[in-house]
N, C-alpha and C positions, 0 to 999 in steps of 0.2 A: 776396642781396640780405633782410637779417634784416626780419621785423617787417613782411612783409608784411598778413598776415593775424595778429591781436594778441588774447590773449588777457583775459576780463576778471575781473579776482580777487575775492573776495572783499565781500559786502555789511557785515558788520558784524566787530566785531573781539570775541573772548572771550578771558577769561582762559585760563591752562593748563588747569587742572582739568576746567573745562567743557569745553576741543577735547579732553580724552581722551575724556571720557566719551562726549561723540560721538562719538570715532571710533570706541567701542569697540560700539558699540551699531551703528553702518551698517556695521561689522564683522561683528557677531552676522545684521546681519542680511540680511545677502550667500552666509551660511554657510547660513543657511535657506534661499537658494533652492537648495540640495540637496535639501531634505528630501523623506523618500517621501511625504508627506504633501500633494497637489495643493489642500489650501486654504491649510497654511503656507506653501506657495510664491509662491499666489495673494497673499494678506496682504506677504510681505516687498517682493515685487515692486511692490507697492502705495504701501508705507511709505516703500520708496525714492526711488518716483516723487515723492513729495510731500515729503523730502529738498531734490529740483531738486541744484543745484552740490554740495552737501555731501557726494552719495553719488559721484560721479564714481571722487572716487581708487581709493575700493574697486573700482568697478563693473569698472574700468582693470583692476587684478591682478589679479582675480577669468578674467579672458580666458584667464590660463594655466594658473587652478585644473583638477585632473585629470578632475574630474567634466564627462560633456559640455552634463547638463542647466544648469550651476554656467552653464558655459561660453557655453552659450548665449544664457542670460536676462541676464547682463550686456551681452553684445554689444547686445542688443532692448534694455535697458534705455539703456545711454551713447547709444545712437541716438536714443532716442525724448527722453530727457531733452534732449541736446545741443540737439534740434530746438526745443526750445520754447523755449528758453535765448534760441535765435537769433532771437527775435520781439518779445522783450520789452526793455525798456533798463534798463544797468547805472546800479544804485542804491551809492548814496555815503553814506558817513554820517558825517559831520565832530566831531568833539569839540567842546562850548561853549567860550566863549572868546577871549581878543583872541589874536589869530595872528598874526604874520608870513606873507605872502603866499606866502615862499619855502615855510614847512610848511605850511602848506595844499597848495599847488601837490604836496609829497613826498607829503601822507598821500593824493591822489586817485592818482597813480600807484603806491603801493602797496598798495593798494584793490581797484583795476580790472587792472592792469595794462599799462593802455595810456603807448604809447609815444609821448613827444608835448617837441615844441623849447619852449620859452620865447623869447617876443620880445617884450620890454618897450616897443616902437614908440619914441616918440624920446623917453622918459622911462628911461634906463639907472638910475634911482635906484628905479623905479616897485616892482622882485622888493623892496626893504626896508620896503614899506610895508606897517603890520599893517589887519585887518580886525577886528570884534566878532563872532561868532559864537553863534544862539541854539543851546538844545538843542533839539534836531529833530529829527523822523524823518527816514530818510533819502530822499534826494532822486534823482529820475534826474539822469541826468548831464548834459543840455543843461541842464534846469532848477535844476539847480546852478550853473555858470555863469551865469546870469540873476541869481539870485539873489547871486552874491560880483563881479557887474561886471567878468568875467570876457567875453573874444570869442574862440573860437574858430573858428578857419579852415585850410584846406589850401593848402599850399603846394608847389610844387613843387623836389624837390630838385634838387642838381647831379649828374651821372652816374653811375651804380650802379657802383661795385667789380665786380660776375658780369657778366663775360663781356660787358662794356664796350657796356649798353645803356644807355638813358637811366634816369636814378632815380624811382621813387614818389614819388607824393605822402609830405610830410610834416605834419601836424598842427599847429599853434602855436596858444599859449595866454599869450594878454595881454590888458593893459586894452581896454576896448572902446574905440573909434575914434572921430575927429570922424564920418565918415564913416558910420554904422550903417546897420546895416540897418531900412528902416522898422516890422517887425516879425518875429516866428518864434512860432512852434508847435512840437509836438514824438506823434509817434507812434512808440510803440516806442522802437529805438532809432534813428529817421530824426527828423532836425528839417527842417522845412521856412520858407524864407526868403523875407518881401516886399524882393527887391533892390530896383524901382524902379517907376515910375508913367511911361510915355507917353500923352501925348496923339497927335495928329494925327502919323502917321509915316509914313514910305519902306513902301509895300506890302508884307504879309508871307504867307506862305502858309499857310492852314488846314492840320493835321492830314492832310487829305485830298485834300491838292494844290491844290484852289483859290486861285488869286489873291482877295485880297480888291479891293474898287476902292480909288483912288488915294487917299481920304478912310480909313483905317482905324481902326475903333474902339478907343477907349481900351486899352492893352494895360496888366494887372500882368506882371513880370516876377521868378519865381521861380525862389529854386531847392534842392535837396534835397541837404541836407549829412547824412551818416552818421559816426556816434560811430568812435574810430582802432580800431575792433576790426570794423570793418562794410566790406564793396564792393558797388556795388552794379551786377548784370547786366543786369536792362532793366525798365525802367518802363512799365506799358501801362496802357490802358481807364483813365483822368483821367478822372474823372467830376465836374461839377460841381451838387453838390445844391442849393445854395443861395447866393444872391448877391442881398441885398435891400440897399437905401443908407439915409439917416436918415427917409427921408418910408415906409418900407416898399415900393417901388418894385423889381418885377422886376431884377434887371440881367443874367439869362443872356439869350445871343443865343437864338435858334432853334435854330439848330444848335450849340450848345455850343462854341462854337468855341476847341477847344487845341491848341496848336502847338508840336510836343514836338520841340527841336534834339539832334540826337544829342549825346554827352556828349561835355565840349570835350578833345580830344585829350590837351592837357598833364596832365590830371587824371585820364588812366588807367592804372590798375593791369595789371601782366603777367596776359596772359589775358585781355583781355577787359574786364575788371572794371576800377569807376570809384566818386571818395567823393565828386564833384559832378556833377549834374545840373539844367540848366537845363530850365527850359519857359514857357509863357506862357498869359493867359488874356485872351479878347478878349471883354468886358464893356461893355453900353450904360454908358454916362456917368452917373454918380450925378448928383443935382441937388444945386440948391445950388450957390454960390462958394466952399465948402473941404468940396471932397467926402470925403464917408469911406461907407463900409462899414460897415452897420451886423452883418451874417455873412456870412460866405463860410464855406460848409463845402466839403470836395474827400474827394475817395476814389480810392484807384490801386492798383491792384497790383502788386506791385514784389518782382522773383529777387534776393534777398542771399545773401550766401554769409560765411563768418565760415571762421578758424582752427578750427581743435578743443581744445579745452579737453586735453583728457587723450592724450597720444602713444601710439604702441607703443613700446616699447624692445624692445633687444637686449642684452642683457649680454656685456659680452668674458671670457672664459674663458682667465686668465694664466699657469695652472698648467703649461702647455708652455709658457711663454715664448715665444710668439708674441701678436699682437698682430690676430688672424682674428676679428671676430664670426658665432656662429654662422649659416650659410646653408644651403642656401635656403631665407625666410623672406618669409611674406606680410603686408604690418603695412599694411591696410585696403587700398589701390588700388593699392601698389607692390611690385610683386614684388622684391626684392631677391636677387639671383640670388652675386652674392659681396659681401662688405663687411670692409676690413682698415685698419690704421693703417700708416703708410711713413714711414720715416726720409726725409729730403729731400736729393736727393743735395748731397754739396758742404757743407751748412750744419747750422747745428742746426733741432729744430722737426719736428712733424711733420704730415701730409696725410692726407684720407680718401680709401680710393680704393673709389669705389663701382661697381658694375655692377650694374643693373638695369631693369626697365621697369613699363609703365600699361598700361593698359587703352588699345586701342585705338592703345600708338606705334608697330607693325608695318604698319597701313594709314596711320598718315601719314606711315612711313618713305618710303612707296613711292609716297607720295602724287605725281605729276608730279613724278619724281624730277630732279634739278635746276635745278627751278622756284621762285624767291624767296620765296613763299608757302608751299612744304617747310617753307626754312629758319626761316620766322620763328614758324612754328606750333610746328618742335620746341625753338626757344629760350625760346618761350614755355612751354610745356611744361615744359621744364627749368628755367625762375626758376621757377616754381613748387614744383617740386619742392623747390629748393635753398632757397626761402626755410619749405618746411616741415621741413628738416633740422634737428638736433642731436647736437654730441656733446659729453656733461659728463662731468663727472669722480666721484670717487669719493662727493663728497657732493654732486651733482646740478646743480652750477653749470655752465652752460655754455661751452663756448668761444665766439667769437668765428672766422669765414671771413678770410682774408686774401683778398687781390684775387694770392696763386700758385692760380690755378686752370687745369684744361682739360677739355676736352669733346670725346668722341669719339660720333658717332651712328653706328648699325649696324641695318641694316633689324627685329632684331628685337630690342633692346635698346642703353641708351644707356652710357659712362660715363664716371663723371664723377670728378677731385683736384679735393681744396679742404683748401687750407693751411691751418693751425689755428695762431691767433693766439699767441704765447708770453706768460701773465699770471703775475705772481706771487700772484695770487687762485686762477688753478687746481691741484689737483695732476695725479696720472696720468689720463688717459682712461679710462673706463669703460664708459657707455653709451654708444652710439646710437639718436636718439629720430627717430621720425619724427610728423607732428601728422596731416598732411591736413587735406582741407579738408569744411564740412557745407554745405549745399546749399536753398533752400527757396524757394518761392513763397508769398507774405503778403500779406493786406489789408489795408490802412493809410489810417487817417480822421485830416483834420487840419481844425479848426475854427481859426478867426478871428475876432473880434468886436470893433466899434467900428474898426474900421481907417482912423484918417485918412491919406488920400493928400496930395502935395505939389500945391501948387497951381500950374499950367503957368504959367510968365511969358509 
């Protein structure tokens, strides 16, 4: 299931010379992590953190340095920088001038690394339209969609070829539909969308479990959407800080009624992560015949997760003619016991044969042996691992995995065989990569202003 958790691309495009100079400066800073002077090591660490994402590749390579001090600091700085990037919005810088929509979408894809499908809706010629872009500062991904009058939505994919499980949601980009959301606002990599406004409706339950009376208060239905690189593990502690109508009247209920629906199962990623999360706010009715909320301010805590930017890498040694990667090897949370490329019997092509384990695998494997829940847990863990694996050729280009796959569970480890799809773009495979995930709980604040609500008929 490629692309479960996706990478963020560079924010700006530099000329070749500037890129080379920047890389040289970063390499020098990484080398200084091994200085005999503490002050120089600290200064280099601070500079690398300030550079942010541009430091990641050099730090990833430094994990294999001979100096233990450089190794330790590189690992620490990688974690620190990636954790800070996790909660920031992805920025995109588009060149000015008139451009076809197709070129704009290609630029977004190149700069962010996001994988998405183009969905022209009812107008197949929409992709040929042109837009006029001004010379502006980089915009965050969600605000850029508003600027370009694009809609981003998660759509459930077909069944995944990986072990026959249900496919993951796919992000679609296209023109804004007629039934557009009432409004939306952003915080970090999250977008909060107002989906609908309901008046008297069937009774619902508050987050605490108590039922509303038969005439429940008006309800605003919202959804949290994630950038294509982010998944949600949970949302907690939703707080209404302010809700006032056009007259200045307070709309907050005495008990700040917020009901959080469980995440829709059809938008769940393997590992119980989600890309869409709905909830509702029960507010007092705004005054006037044309209801409007002048200000609505929410805060919440969300546990979010993303695929790491830089992978652990194992380079194949072909000197003796075999196709094995150096093992055993610890690649973050994944402990690889054996890894090799094998020829597919009776046909052309290669498969990756991997024997590995993760933390907690043995506990998961013996959990109520034979129980369906145990099998689900192990399949979920394996899906997550496969989503973060890559085999690349000598130029760093990844192979696609085919549907020719198998798995076997043991109490201490698992074995998985993944077929590689032959492609004219790839030469001989040389590198095994494992990205792993990074997860954190962060605080997000959303603000709506002059939110016009539909008049209930």
